SERO-4910 file (N, C-alpha, C, O; in steps of 0.05 Angstrom, whole numbers):
BEGIN
 pado doro    nc1    nc2    nc3   cac1   cac2   cac3    cc1    cc2    cc3    oc1    oc2    oc3
  Met    A   2048   1463   1792   2027   1482   1783   2038   1510   1785   2045   1519   1807
  Asn    A   2039   1524   1763   2049   1552   1763   2026   1571   1772   2003   1565   1766
  Pro    A   2033   1593   1785   2013   1612   1792   1996   1622   1769   1972   1629   1772
  Val    A   2008   1623   1745   1993   1633   1722   1968   1617   1716   1948   1627   1705
  Ser    A   1968   1591   1724   1944   1574   1720   1927   1572   1744   1907   1557   1744
  Ala    A   1932   1587   1765   1917   1586   1790   1899   1610   1793   1905   1631   1782
  Pro    A   1877   1607   1807   1860   1630   1812   1871   1648   1834   1889   1639   1849
  Pro    A   1861   1673   1836   1869   1689   1859   1862   1676   1886   1843   1661   1887
  Phe    A   1876   1683   1907   1870   1673   1933   1868   1697   1952   1882   1717   1948
  Thr    A   1851   1695   1972   1845   1718   1989   1849   1710   2019   1840   1688   2027
  Leu    A   1862   1728   2034   1868   1724   2062   1855   1747   2078   1855   1769   2068
  Asp    A   1844   1740   2101   1832   1761   2118   1854   1776   2133   1873   1764   2143
  Ala    A   1850   1802   2134   1867   1819   2150   1850   1832   2172   1828   1822   2177
  Ala    A   1859   1853   2185   1844   1865   2207   1826   1887   2197   1829   1897   2174
  Asp    A   1806   1894   2213   1789   1916   2208   1772   1914   2183   1767   1934   2170
  Gly    A   1765   1889   2176   1748   1885   2152   1763   1885   2126   1750   1883   2105
  Trp    A   1789   1887   2126   1805   1887   2101   1814   1859   2094   1816   1842   2112
  Gln    A   1820   1855   2069   1831   1830   2060   1855   1835   2042   1859   1857   2031
  Val    A   1871   1814   2038   1894   1815   2020   1890   1792   2000   1887   1769   2008
  Ser    A   1891   1799   1974   1889   1778   1954   1914   1777   1937   1925   1797   1930
  Gly    A   1922   1753   1931   1944   1748   1912   1933   1741   1885   1919   1721   1883
  Val    A   1940   1757   1865   1930   1752   1838   1954   1741   1822   1973   1756   1817
  Pro    A   1953   1716   1813   1975   1705   1798   1978   1718   1770   1958   1726   1758
  Ala    A   2003   1720   1761   2008   1732   1735   2034   1720   1724   2051   1710   1739
  Phe    A   2037   1722   1697   2061   1711   1684   2065   1682   1693   2046   1668   1696
  Gln    A   2090   1674   1696   2095   1647   1703   2096   1643   1734   2088   1622   1743
  Asp    A   2105   1663   1749   2108   1659   1777   2105   1684   1794   2114   1684   1817
  Asn    A   2093   1705   1783   2088   1729   1799   2063   1728   1815   2044   1714   1808
  Tyr    A   2063   1742   1837   2039   1748   1852   2035   1779   1853   2054   1793   1861
  Leu    A   2012   1788   1844   2005   1816   1845   1986   1819   1869   1966   1805   1870
  Trp    A   1993   1837   1888   1978   1838   1913   1957   1861   1912   1962   1882   1902
  Val    A   1934   1855   1923   1912   1874   1925   1902   1875   1954   1894   1854   1965
  Val    A   1902   1898   1966   1891   1903   1993   1864   1915   1988   1862   1937   1976
  His    A   1842   1903   1999   1816   1913   1992   1796   1906   2014   1800   1889   2031
  Asp    A   1773   1921   2014   1750   1914   2029   1728   1908   2009   1734   1898   1987
  Ala    A   1703   1913   2016   1681   1907   1997   1677   1927   1976   1662   1923   1957
  Ser    A   1691   1950   1977   1686   1972   1958   1711   1983   1944   1708   1992   1922
  Cys    A   1734   1983   1957   1757   1996   1945   1782   1980   1949   1783   1961   1965
  Ala    A   1803   1986   1933   1826   1970   1932   1851   1987   1927   1851   2007   1914
  Val    A   1873   1977   1939   1900   1987   1934   1916   1964   1921   1916   1942   1932
  Val    A   1929   1969   1898   1943   1948   1884   1973   1953   1889   1983   1975   1886
  Ile    A   1988   1931   1896   2016   1933   1900   2030   1918   1877   2025   1894   1873
  Asp    A   2048   1931   1863   2065   1919   1842   2048   1907   1819   2049   1883   1815
  Pro    A   2033   1924   1805   2017   1914   1783   2033   1908   1758   2034   1925   1740
  Gly    A   2045   1885   1756   2061   1879   1733   2044   1874   1708   2054   1879   1686
  Asp    A   2020   1865   1711   2003   1859   1688   1975   1870   1695   1963   1863   1715
  Ala    A   1964   1886   1677   1938   1899   1682   1915   1879   1680   1896   1880   1695
  Ala    A   1916   1861   1660   1893   1845   1653   1882   1829   1676   1858   1831   1682
  Pro    A   1898   1813   1691   1886   1798   1713   1876   1815   1736   1857   1808   1750
  Leu    A   1888   1839   1739   1879   1857   1760   1853   1870   1753   1835   1873   1769
  Ile    A   1850   1878   1727   1825   1890   1718   1803   1869   1722   1781   1876   1731
  Ala    A   1808   1844   1714   1787   1824   1718   1780   1820   1747   1757   1818   1754
  Phe    A   1800   1819   1764   1796   1816   1793   1779   1839   1804   1759   1834   1818
  Leu    A   1787   1863   1799   1773   1887   1810   1745   1889   1799   1726   1895   1815
  Arg    A   1741   1884   1774   1714   1887   1762   1696   1864   1772   1672   1869   1777
  Gln    A   1706   1841   1775   1690   1818   1784   1679   1824   1812   1657   1816   1819
  Arg    A   1694   1839   1828   1686   1845   1856   1674   1873   1859   1667   1881   1881
  Gly    A   1673   1887   1837   1661   1914   1838   1677   1934   1855   1666   1950   1869
  Leu    A   1704   1931   1854   1722   1948   1871   1731   1973   1856   1738   1971   1832
  Ala    A   1732   1995   1870   1744   2019   1859   1774   2019   1865   1782   2012   1887
  Leu    A   1790   2027   1846   1819   2029   1850   1825   2056   1862   1821   2077   1849
  Thr    A   1836   2056   1886   1841   2081   1900   1871   2089   1901   1877   2112   1906
  Ala    A   1889   2070   1896   1918   2076   1896   1933   2052   1884   1924   2030   1885
  Ile    A   1957   2059   1873   1976   2039   1863   2002   2044   1878   2011   2067   1880
  Val    A   2014   2023   1888   2039   2025   1903   2059   2007   1890   2054   1983   1886
  Cys    A   2083   2017   1884   2104   2002   1870   2129   2000   1888   2137   2019   1900
  Thr    A   2141   1976   1888   2166   1972   1903   2190   1979   1887   2210   1989   1899
  His    A   2190   1974   1861   2214   1980   1844   2205   1980   1815   2182   1975   1809
  His    A   2224   1987   1797   2217   1994   1770   2216   1971   1750   2210   1976   1727
  His    A   2222   1947   1758   2223   1925   1738   2195   1921   1726   2175   1924   1739
  Ala    A   2195   1913   1700   2170   1912   1685   2149   1894   1697   2125   1900   1695
  Asp    A   2157   1872   1709   2138   1853   1720   2126   1864   1746   2110   1850   1758
  His    A   2133   1888   1754   2122   1901   1777   2107   1927   1770   2090   1936   1786
  Val    A   2113   1938   1747   2100   1964   1740   2087   1963   1712   2075   1983   1704
  Gly    A   2089   1941   1698   2080   1941   1670   2050   1944   1667   2041   1951   1645
  Gly    A   2035   1941   1688   2006   1944   1686   1995   1970   1696   1971   1974   1696
  Val    A   2012   1989   1704   2003   2014   1715   1986   2029   1695   1964   2037   1702
  Ala    A   1996   2032   1671   1982   2048   1651   1955   2036   1644   1935   2050   1641
  Gly    A   1953   2009   1642   1928   1996   1636   1908   1999   1658   1884   2002   1653
  Leu    A   1917   1998   1683   1898   2002   1706   1887   2031   1705   1863   2035   1710
  Leu    A   1904   2050   1701   1895   2078   1700   1876   2083   1677   1856   2097   1680
  Gln    A   1881   2070   1655   1862   2073   1632   1835   2060   1639   1814   2070   1631
  Ala    A   1836   2037   1652   1811   2022   1658   1795   2035   1680   1770   2035   1679
  Phe    A   1808   2047   1700   1794   2056   1724   1796   2086   1729   1783   2097   1747
  Gly    A   1811   2100   1713   1814   2129   1717   1838   2135   1735   1850   2118   1747
  Ala    A   1843   2161   1737   1866   2170   1753   1864   2163   1782   1843   2164   1794
  Cys    A   1887   2156   1794   1889   2151   1822   1918   2156   1830   1936   2156   1812
  Pro    A   1925   2160   1855   1953   2164   1862   1970   2139   1856   1961   2116   1860
  Val    A   1994   2144   1846   2012   2122   1840   2038   2128   1856   2052   2149   1850
  Tyr    A   2045   2111   1875   2068   2115   1892   2091   2097   1883   2086   2075   1873
  Gly    A   2115   2106   1886   2138   2090   1880   2164   2104   1888   2164   2127   1896
  Pro    A   2186   2089   1886   2212   2101   1894   2218   2127   1879   2213   2129   1855
  Ala    A   2229   2146   1894   2233   2172   1882   2254   2172   1860   2252   2187   1841
  Asp    A   2274   2154   1861   2296   2155   1842   2296   2131   1823   2316   2124   1812
  Glu    A   2272   2120   1818   2269   2099   1798   2247   2107   1778   2229   2122   1786
  Pro    A   2249   2098   1753   2229   2106   1733   2203   2090   1735   2200   2070   1721
  Ile    A   2186   2099   1752   2160   2086   1756   2139   2099   1737   2134   2123   1740
  Pro    A   2128   2084   1718   2109   2097   1699   2084   2107   1713   2072   2093   1730
  Gly    A   2076   2131   1707   2052   2143   1718   2054   2152   1747   2034   2160   1759
  Arg    A   2078   2151   1758   2081   2158   1786   2072   2187   1790   2081   2205   1776
  Thr    A   2055   2191   1810   2046   2218   1817   2059   2227   1844   2061   2251   1848
  Leu    A   2067   2209   1860   2078   2216   1887   2101   2198   1893   2099   2173   1894
  Ala    A   2124   2210   1898   2148   2195   1906   2146   2186   1935   2137   2201   1952
  Ala    A   2155   2162   1940   2155   2151   1967   2184   2150   1978   2202   2144   1963
  Tyr    A   2187   2157   2003   2214   2159   2015   2215   2142   2041   2195   2138   2055
  Asp    A   2239   2133   2047   2244   2117   2071   2234   2132   2096   2240   2156   2099
  Gly    A   2219   2118   2113   2209   2130   2137   2183   2144   2134   2171   2152   2154
  Glu    A   2174   2148   2110   2148   2162   2106   2125   2143   2112   2128   2119   2110
  Val    A   2102   2155   2119   2078   2140   2123   2057   2149   2102   2050   2173   2101
  Leu    A   2048   2131   2085   2027   2137   2066   2000   2131   2079   1996   2108   2088
  Met    A   1983   2150   2079   1956   2146   2090   1937   2139   2067   1928   2157   2053
  Leu    A   1931   2114   2064   1914   2104   2043   1888   2093   2054   1885   2093   2079
  Ala    A   1870   2085   2037   1844   2076   2047   1846   2054   2068   1831   2055   2087
  Pro    A   1864   2035   2064   1866   2014   2085   1881   2022   2110   1882   2007   2129
  Gly    A   1892   2046   2111   1906   2056   2134   1935   2062   2127   1942   2069   2105
  Arg    A   1953   2059   2147   1981   2067   2145   1997   2047   2129   1998   2023   2135
  Phe    A   2011   2057   2109   2031   2042   2095   2058   2055   2101   2064   2077   2091
  Glu    A   2074   2041   2117   2100   2052   2124   2121   2045   2103   2122   2022   2094
  Val    A   2137   2064   2095   2156   2060   2074   2184   2053   2086   2193   2067   2104
  Val    A   2196   2032   2076   2222   2023   2085   2240   2020   2061   2234   2005   2042
  Ala    A   2263   2034   2060   2282   2031   2039   2297   2004   2042   2308   1999   2063
  Val    A   2297   1988   2020   2311   1962   2021   2326   1959   1994   2320   1940   1979
  Pro    A   2346   1975   1989   2361   1973   1964   2378   1948   1963   2384   1936   1984
  Gly    A   2384   1940   1939   2400   1915   1935   2392   1903   1908   2409   1901   1890
  His    A   2368   1894   1906   2357   1883   1881   2358   1906   1860   2368   1902   1838
  Thr    A   2347   1929   1867   2350   1953   1852   2359   1975   1871   2358   1972   1895
  Ala    A   2369   1997   1860   2381   2018   1876   2361   2032   1894   2368   2040   1916
  Gly    A   2336   2034   1885   2317   2049   1901   2294   2033   1913   2273   2043   1920
  His    A   2298   2007   1913   2276   1988   1922   2264   1996   1949   2279   2003   1967
  Leu    A   2238   1995   1950   2223   2000   1975   2207   1976   1983   2199   1959   1967
  Ala    A   2201   1974   2009   2182   1956   2020   2161   1973   2034   2166   1995   2042
  Tyr    A   2137   1961   2038   2115   1975   2051   2104   1957   2073   2098   1934   2069
  Leu    A   2101   1969   2096   2090   1955   2119   2061   1964   2124   2055   1988   2126
  Trp    A   2043   1944   2125   2015   1951   2130   2004   1929   2149   2007   1905   2144
  Gln    A   1991   1938   2170   1982   1920   2191   2006   1901   2199   2027   1911   2205
  Asp    A   2001   1875   2197   2023   1857   2204   2035   1844   2178   2043   1821   2179
  Arg    A   2035   1860   2157   2044   1849   2131   2066   1866   2119   2067   1890   2122
  Ile    A   2085   1852   2105   2107   1865   2092   2104   1860   2062   2105   1837   2053
  Phe    A   2101   1881   2046   2101   1878   2017   2129   1886   2008   2136   1909   2006
  Cys    A   2145   1866   2002   2174   1870   1999   2184   1865   1970   2208   1863   1966
  Gly    A   2166   1863   1951   2175   1861   1923   2194   1838   1919   2188   1815   1925
  Asp    A   2218   1844   1909   2239   1824   1903   2263   1826   1921   2284   1818   1914
  Thr    A   2259   1837   1945   2281   1838   1964   2283   1812   1980   2303   1798   1979
  Leu    A   2263   1806   1995   2261   1781   2011   2241   1762   1999   2218   1770   1995
  Phe    A   2250   1738   1993   2232   1717   1984   2229   1696   2005   2245   1694   2024
  Ala    A   2209   1679   2003   2207   1656   2020   2231   1638   2014   2235   1628   1992
  Leu    A   2248   1635   2035   2272   1619   2034   2294   1631   2015   2313   1617   2008
  Gly    A   2291   1656   2008   2311   1668   1990   2312   1698   1991   2300   1710   2008
  Cys    A   2327   1709   1972   2328   1738   1969   2332   1745   1940   2340   1727   1924
  Gly    A   2329   1770   1932   2331   1777   1904   2360   1778   1894   2378   1780   1910
  Arg    A   2363   1776   1868   2389   1780   1856   2398   1809   1858   2381   1827   1861
  Leu    A   2423   1813   1857   2435   1840   1860   2439   1852   1832   2460   1849   1820
  Phe    A   2418   1865   1821   2421   1877   1795   2434   1904   1796   2449   1911   1778
  Glu    A   2428   1920   1816   2438   1947   1817   2452   1954   1843   2469   1972   1844
  Gly    A   2446   1939   1864   2458   1945   1890   2482   1928   1896   2490   1911   1880
  Thr    A   2492   1931   1920   2516   1916   1930   2507   1895   1950   2486   1896   1962
  Pro    A   2524   1875   1955   2518   1855   1976   2514   1869   2003   2497   1861   2019
  Gln    A   2530   1889   2009   2527   1903   2034   2500   1916   2037   2487   1915   2058
  Gln    A   2490   1929   2015   2464   1941   2015   2442   1920   2020   2424   1923   2036
  Met    A   2444   1897   2005   2424   1877   2008   2424   1864   2035   2402   1859   2046
  Leu    A   2447   1859   2046   2448   1847   2073   2436   1866   2093   2420   1857   2110
  His    A   2442   1892   2091   2430   1911   2109   2399   1912   2106   2385   1914   2126
  Ser    A   2390   1911   2081   2361   1912   2076   2348   1887   2088   2327   1890   2100
  Leu    A   2360   1864   2085   2348   1840   2096   2349   1840   2126   2330   1831   2139
  Gln    A   2370   1850   2138   2371   1853   2167   2350   1872   2177   2338   1868   2198
  Arg    A   2346   1893   2162   2325   1912   2170   2298   1899   2170   2282   1904   2189
  Leu    A   2291   1884   2150   2265   1870   2150   2264   1849   2171   2243   1846   2185
  Ala    A   2285   1833   2174   2285   1812   2194   2283   1822   2222   2273   1808   2240
  Gly    A   2292   1847   2227   2292   1858   2253   2267   1873   2260   2265   1885   2282
  Leu    A   2246   1872   2243   2221   1886   2249   2208   1873   2274   2209   1849   2277
  Pro    A   2197   1890   2291   2184   1879   2315   2158   1865   2309   2144   1871   2290
  Gly    A   2152   1845   2326   2127   1831   2323   2127   1811   2301   2145   1810   2285
  Glu    A   2107   1794   2300   2104   1774   2279   2091   1787   2255   2071   1801   2257
  Arg    A   2102   1781   2232   2093   1793   2207   2092   1772   2185   2107   1752   2185
  Trp    A   2075   1778   2165   2073   1761   2142   2088   1773   2118   2085   1797   2113
  Val    A   2105   1758   2105   2122   1767   2083   2107   1762   2057   2104   1739   2049
  His    A   2099   1783   2044   2085   1782   2018   2106   1788   1996   2108   1811   1987
  Cys    A   2121   1768   1988   2140   1772   1966   2125   1770   1939   2101   1764   1939
  Ala    A   2139   1775   1917   2126   1778   1892   2128   1754   1873   2118   1755   1850
  His    A   2141   1733   1882   2145   1710   1864   2141   1683   1879   2146   1682   1903
  Glu    A   2132   1663   1865   2131   1636   1875   2157   1622   1869   2159   1605   1850
  Tyr    A   2178   1628   1884   2204   1617   1881   2211   1597   1903   2234   1587   1904
  Thr    A   2192   1590   1919   2199   1576   1944   2212   1549   1940   2231   1543   1954
  Leu    A   2203   1533   1922   2215   1507   1919   2243   1508   1908   2260   1493   1916
  Ser    A   2248   1526   1889   2276   1529   1879   2294   1540   1901   2317   1531   1904
  Asn    A   2283   1558   1917   2299   1568   1940   2303   1547   1960   2325   1545   1973
  Leu    A   2283   1529   1964   2286   1508   1983   2309   1489   1976   2324   1480   1993
  Ala    A   2311   1483   1950   2333   1465   1942   2360   1476   1949   2377   1461   1959
  Phe    A   2364   1501   1945   2389   1513   1953   2393   1514   1983   2414   1507   1993
  Ala    A   2372   1522   1997   2373   1523   2027   2380   1497   2039   2397   1495   2057
  Leu    A   2368   1475   2029   2375   1448   2039   2403   1440   2032   2416   1426   2047
  His    A   2413   1450   2010   2441   1443   2002   2461   1456   2020   2482   1444   2027
  Val    A   2456   1481   2028   2476   1496   2044   2471   1494   2074   2489   1501   2090
  Asp    A   2447   1484   2082   2440   1484   2111   2425   1458   2117   2404   1458   2130
  Ser    A   2436   1436   2108   2422   1410   2108   2415   1399   2135   2397   1384   2138
  Ala    A   2430   1407   2156   2424   1396   2183   2404   1413   2199   2399   1407   2222
  Asn    A   2392   1432   2186   2373   1450   2200   2346   1436   2202   2332   1434   2182
  Pro    A   2337   1427   2226   2312   1413   2229   2288   1430   2221   2268   1420   2210
  Ala    A   2289   1456   2228   2266   1473   2221   2263   1475   2191   2241   1475   2180
  Leu    A   2285   1476   2177   2285   1477   2147   2275   1451   2136   2259   1451   2117
  Gln    A   2283   1429   2147   2273   1403   2137   2243   1400   2140   2229   1391   2122
  Ala    A   2233   1408   2163   2204   1407   2168   2189   1426   2149   2168   1419   2137
  Arg    A   2200   1450   2145   2187   1468   2127   2187   1458   2098   2168   1462   2083
  Gly    A   2209   1446   2091   2211   1436   2063   2189   1416   2057   2177   1417   2036
  Ala    A   2184   1398   2076   2163   1378   2071   2135   1392   2068   2119   1384   2051
  Arg    A   2131   1412   2084   2105   1426   2083   2102   1442   2057   2080   1443   2045
  Glu    A   2124   1455   2049   2122   1471   2024   2118   1454   1999   2104   1461   1981
  Arg    A   2131   1431   1999   2128   1413   1976   2099   1403   1975   2088   1401   1953
  Ala    A   2088   1397   1998   2060   1388   1998   2041   1409   1988   2022   1403   1974
  Arg    A   2046   1434   1996   2028   1456   1988   2029   1460   1957   2009   1463   1944
  Arg    A   2053   1459   1946   2056   1463   1917   2044   1439   1902   2032   1443   1881
  Ala    A   2046   1415   1913   2034   1392   1900   2004   1395   1899   1991   1383   1881
  Glu    A   1992   1410   1917   1963   1414   1917   1956   1440   1901   1932   1447   1900
  Gly    A   1976   1453   1889   1971   1477   1874   1966   1501   1891   1955   1521   1882
  Leu    A   1975   1501   1916   1972   1523   1935   1996   1541   1935   2019   1532   1931
  Ala    A   1992   1566   1940   2014   1585   1943   2029   1580   1969   2018   1571   1989
  Thr    A   2055   1585   1968   2072   1582   1992   2076   1609   2006   2090   1610   2027
  Val    A   2065   1630   1995   2067   1657   2007   2039   1667   2013   2020   1659   1999
  Pro    A   2036   1685   2032   2057   1697   2048   2070   1677   2068   2058   1656   2074
  Ala    A   2093   1684   2077   2109   1668   2096   2112   1683   2121   2114   1708   2121
  Leu    A   2113   1669   2143   2118   1682   2169   2147   1691   2171   2166   1676   2165
  Leu    A   2151   1716   2181   2178   1726   2183   2194   1710   2203   2218   1706   2199
  Ser    A   2182   1700   2225   2196   1684   2244   2207   1659   2231   2229   1649   2238
  Glu    A   2192   1647   2213   2201   1623   2200   2224   1629   2180   2242   1613   2176
  Glu    A   2222   1653   2167   2244   1661   2150   2270   1664   2167   2292   1656   2158
  Arg    A   2268   1675   2190   2291   1678   2207   2304   1651   2214   2329   1649   2216
  Ala    A   2287   1631   2216   2297   1605   2224   2307   1587   2201   2322   1568   2205
  Thr    A   2298   1594   2176   2303   1575   2154   2315   1587   2129   2326   1573   2112
  Asn    A   2313   1614   2126   2323   1627   2102   2353   1631   2104   2362   1645   2122
  Pro    A   2369   1618   2087   2399   1621   2091   2409   1649   2089   2430   1656   2100
  Phe    A   2395   1666   2074   2404   1694   2071   2398   1711   2096   2409   1734   2098
  Leu    A   2382   1701   2114   2378   1714   2140   2395   1700   2161   2393   1707   2185
  Arg    A   2411   1680   2153   2426   1664   2173   2456   1665   2166   2471   1646   2173
  Ala    A   2465   1686   2153   2493   1687   2145   2512   1689   2169   2536   1685   2166
  Asp    A   2501   1694   2192   2517   1694   2216   2518   1667   2230   2531   1665   2251
  Ala    A   2504   1647   2220   2503   1620   2232   2528   1604   2225   2538   1606   2202
  Ser    A   2538   1589   2244   2563   1574   2239   2560   1554   2216   2579   1550   2200
  Ala    A   2537   1541   2214   2533   1522   2193   2535   1535   2165   2547   1523   2147
  Leu    A   2523   1558   2162   2524   1572   2137   2552   1583   2131   2561   1583   2108
  His    A   2566   1591   2152   2593   1601   2149   2611   1578   2138   2626   1582   2119
  Ala    A   2608   1555   2149   2624   1532   2141   2618   1524   2112   2636   1518   2096
  Ser    A   2592   1524   2105   2584   1516   2078   2595   1536   2058   2606   1529   2037
  Ala    A   2593   1562   2064   2602   1583   2046   2632   1582   2042   2642   1585   2020
  Glu    A   2647   1576   2064   2676   1574   2061   2684   1550   2044   2703   1552   2029
  Gln    A   2670   1528   2048   2676   1505   2032   2672   1511   2002   2688   1503   1986
  Trp    A   2650   1524   1996   2644   1531   1968   2665   1551   1957   2675   1547   1935
  Ala    A   2672   1571   1973   2690   1592   1964   2719   1582   1963   2735   1593   1948
  Gly    A   2725   1561   1978   2752   1551   1979   2771   1569   1993   2796   1568   1988
  Ser    A   2761   1586   2011   2778   1604   2026   2764   1612   2052   2740   1608   2054
  Ser    A   2778   1624   2070   2767   1634   2095   2750   1659   2089   2758   1676   2073
  Leu    A   2727   1661   2102   2710   1684   2100   2709   1698   2127   2700   1686   2147
  Pro    A   2717   1723   2128   2722   1736   2154   2697   1745   2170   2699   1747   2194
  Asp    A   2675   1749   2156   2652   1760   2171   2626   1754   2157   2625   1741   2136
  Glu    A   2604   1763   2169   2577   1757   2159   2573   1768   2130   2561   1754   2114
  Leu    A   2584   1791   2124   2581   1802   2097   2594   1784   2077   2583   1779   2056
  Ala    A   2618   1775   2083   2632   1757   2065   2617   1731   2060   2616   1721   2038
  Val    A   2605   1721   2082   2589   1697   2080   2565   1702   2062   2558   1686   2044
  Phe    A   2551   1723   2068   2527   1730   2052   2534   1733   2022   2520   1723   2005
  Thr    A   2556   1747   2017   2564   1752   1989   2570   1725   1975   2562   1722   1952
  Ala    A   2583   1707   1989   2589   1681   1977   2563   1665   1973   2559   1653   1952
  Leu    A   2544   1666   1992   2519   1652   1988   2503   1663   1965   2492   1647   1950
  Arg    A   2503   1689   1961   2487   1700   1939   2500   1693   1912   2486   1686   1893
  Arg    A   2527   1693   1911   2540   1685   1886   2536   1655   1881   2532   1647   1858
  Trp    A   2537   1640   1902   2532   1611   1899   2504   1605   1889   2500   1588   1871
  Lys    A   2485   1619   1900   2457   1615   1891   2454   1622   1861   2439   1610   1847
  Asn    A   2468   1643   1852   2467   1650   1824   2475   1627   1805   2465   1625   1783
  Glu    A   2494   1611   1815   2505   1589   1798   2492   1562   1804   2496   1543   1790
  Phe    A   2476   1560   1826   2466   1535   1835   2446   1522   1817   2428   1535   1807
  Arg    A   2449   1496   1813   2430   1480   1798   2424   1456   1815   2442   1441   1822
  Ala    A   2398   1452   1821   2390   1430   1839   2396   1403   1826   2391   1382   1837
***
């Protein structure tokens, strides 16, 4: 079951706020942080399902927050502004975000209706990619996925590895709100390269069952990503051995292993 055929789902957060995932396209999730009256939209790739969601609940749009410039993350900005009127639009300073009114920078804190949105630079997928931390949640766009990570379209393996390490090293338990339902395809690769990992095996059975019921596999717990996501485990001996076998040569360090894993995933077919 693809997200495009699924209804939005809503999760409770703290202080009376909720987070809803609005499916779009074939496998995107558009995130909405809202209470009973107002909403902040993260990565509005498609205006139509968001307009329907906000109007059905009678929500005022108070801000739009973008992680990066790809069309499936910003394509709905203009439509939302037309439907609901002007509101602040935040996004990376050095990326072409349509309608952006305020540039967001690493280390900055955005004070929005739901509270503090902390800005974290996570380049790799794109050169200026940002993530946003709110309460115990990470809105990370296409940098960190459940059991995977984004392709390197503009950044380097070194940048992406550092970005992933930065997210993985966040204190406390957090929920990873990535932007795509890629979990089962990522699972196939993870099991191929880390087959003896019992935590990954257990998670795989659970994720397959959820998708069979038409349920989303995200958000995912960051602690579980640390234990099962191969791109957060490039320092593990099992992943090192797998990557060397695929590369056909010795790999001297974690960066070399990560680079090999990302290239391998690009070519992998289950």
